[in-house]
N, C-alpha and C positions, 0 to 999 in steps of 0.2 A: 276398319271397313271400307276406306277408300284410298286408295296407293296414287302416286303422283299422277297419273294419266289417265285416272277414272272422272267421270262425271256421274251425278246424280242427279234424276228426275223425280218430281213429286207428282204423283198420279192418280187422279180420281174419276176420269172421265176417259172416252178414249180419244187418243191423241198418235200423230208422227213424232216418236222418241227423237230419232236421229235418222237423218238422209243419207242414202251410200252406206258403205260397209261399217258395222259394226261388232261388238260383242257382249250379251249381257253377261256380267260376273255375279250379280247379285240380285235379288228380289225381297223386300223386306216388308209385312204386312203390318202397320201400323195401327191401325183401326180395323178392328173385327168388324165384318159384316155379316148380310142375313144368309140363312141358307140359300145356297146358289149364287151366291157373289164370286166373281170370278175374273182374271184378267187373262187374256188369250195373246201370245206374243205372233206376229206374223211377220213373214220374209218379205218386205217391201210396203205395200201401201195396205188399205183395208179389204183389199181383195186379196192377199197375198196368202203364199202359203201358211200354215199353222205351223209352227215349230212346237211350241210348248203352252201349258195352261198351269197357272196357278190361283187355288181358291183361295178367297179371302175370307172365310168362315171364322177363321181363330187368327192371333197374332203370331205372324211366326218369322222368322230369320234364315232364308234361304242362301246360301252363300258358296262358291267356287261353282258358279253353274259354268261359265265360258263358253256358251253358244253362239258361233257365228251367224251373223246375218250379212249377207252380201248384197242386198238390195235396199237395207234400211229397215228400222227396227219399227213396228207399229204396232199399238197396245190397244186392243179392243175390249173395253170394260163393261161388263154386264153387273147389273145392280149397282145401286145408290149408295149403299153405306158404307164398304170396305174403301178403305184406303192403303196406296201402295207408294214404296221408294224404291224406284229402279237405278241399280248402279251397272254403269255401262263405261265401255272405252272405245 
């Protein structure tokens, strides 16, 4: 799951994951949430452009994403139950 140059971020609330250039390579929902729980990944800060969304209603492992973020990786979490593990470089 984690290569030599990858980092992992444990996420349960909205946060700036990485400043500057970054690449998300995997998202793992480690604890299922309620209906509507999701994480929205944005390029830049909280007002940045939405790149993609992962729903946290079930435990899942999404790998080989390789999505580039030029201005930093920001994650907006909706709901309070789901837990996410973000793999990036």
